[in-house]
ZABAGU-102456 format. One line per field, with one value per residue (C-alpha): residue number from 1; x, y, z. Coordinates in nm, 2 decimals. Layout:
REM ZABAGU-102456
num	(NUM  ...)
u	(X  ...)
v	(Y  ...)
w	(Z  ...)
END
This chain:
REM ZABAGU-102456
num	(1  2  3  4  5  6  7  8  9  10  11  12  13  14  15  16  17  18  19  20  21  22  23  24  25  26  27  28  29  30  31  32  33  34  35  36  37  38  39  40  41  42  43  44  45  46  47  48  49  50  51  52  53  54  55  56  57  58  59  60  61  62  63  64  65  66  67  68  69  70  71  72  73  74  75  76  77  78  79  80  81  82  83  84  85  86  87  88  89  90  91  92  93  94  95  96  97  98  99  100  101  102  103  104  105  106  107  108  109  110  111  112  113  114  115)
u	(15.56  15.32  15.35  15.11  15.14  14.90  14.86  14.62  14.39  14.35  14.15  13.85  13.53  13.17  13.12  13.49  13.70  14.00  14.20  14.34  14.62  14.76  15.09  15.13  15.51  15.70  15.41  15.39  15.02  14.79  14.53  14.43  14.15  14.22  14.03  13.95  13.79  13.69  13.63  13.51  13.52  13.29  13.20  13.30  13.50  13.31  13.36  13.39  13.50  13.67  13.83  13.95  14.24  13.99  13.82  13.55  13.41  13.17  13.07  12.95  12.59  12.68  12.89  12.75  12.76  12.99  13.34  13.55  13.76  14.02  14.34  14.68  14.79  15.14  15.18  14.97  14.80  14.45  14.31  13.99  13.82  13.66  13.37  13.08  13.20  13.05  13.08  12.99  13.26  13.49  13.68  14.03  14.06  14.26  14.37  14.38  14.51  14.43  14.53  14.49  14.81  14.71  14.51  14.70  14.60  14.74  14.86  14.52  14.50  14.29  14.01  13.82  13.47  13.46  13.38)
v	(4.50  4.75  4.80  5.02  5.21  5.31  5.56  5.75  5.44  5.49  5.55  5.80  5.93  5.87  6.18  6.23  6.24  6.07  6.11  5.79  5.81  5.53  5.57  5.33  5.27  5.06  5.24  5.56  5.48  5.73  5.55  5.29  5.26  5.32  5.23  5.16  4.86  4.78  4.47  4.42  4.12  3.84  4.04  4.04  4.27  4.56  4.89  5.12  5.38  5.37  5.65  5.60  5.78  6.05  6.09  5.93  5.81  5.55  5.49  5.21  5.30  5.35  5.60  5.83  6.16  6.12  5.99  6.14  5.99  6.22  6.14  6.28  6.11  6.30  6.09  5.80  5.84  5.82  5.96  5.90  6.17  6.05  6.26  6.17  5.81  5.61  5.27  5.07  5.19  5.02  4.77  4.74  4.93  4.80  5.01  4.88  4.93  4.84  4.90  4.69  4.49  4.35  4.42  4.45  4.50  4.71  4.54  4.75  4.99  4.96  5.22  5.25  5.40  5.44  5.64)
w	(4.77  4.92  5.24  5.48  5.78  6.02  6.28  6.50  6.70  7.05  7.32  7.30  7.48  7.34  7.13  7.07  6.75  6.61  6.27  6.14  5.90  5.69  5.44  5.13  5.06  4.77  4.49  4.37  4.19  4.28  4.09  4.35  4.59  4.91  5.27  5.58  5.70  6.05  6.26  6.62  6.81  6.70  6.37  6.06  5.87  5.74  5.52  5.68  5.40  5.08  4.80  4.47  4.30  4.15  4.49  4.48  4.81  4.95  5.35  5.54  5.65  5.99  5.95  5.74  5.82  6.11  5.92  5.60  5.40  5.21  5.07  4.96  4.62  4.62  4.94  4.88  5.22  5.33  5.63  5.82  6.04  6.29  6.49  6.69  6.80  6.97  7.15  6.89  6.69  6.88  6.69  6.50  6.17  5.90  5.60  5.28  4.91  4.60  4.23  3.91  4.03  4.39  4.71  5.04  5.45  5.71  6.03  6.21  6.49  6.79  6.83  7.17  7.26  7.61  7.88)
END
């Protein structure tokens, strides 16, 4: 059973930055796809960014140029650097892990962008 532990959420002013981290335990399989999704109140969960074990990345249109996803395969950890944050980035951010066997979600971390 893979467990995902997220950290780094919080309150930040518009234009500020935050860095989210998500560490996967219970697996040593680096050839997985990890990523971040977010869900704002009253909206569907959407892809923020994902990264494969070979470091191929994919971003949601609304975050391109502002967010950067990266990973440490040795630690099975994924990071999301969020810059130039906007109020519309406010949401619960969920870590996602998927390999050839199964997919898992983290518990979510709140990101609030407000002055």
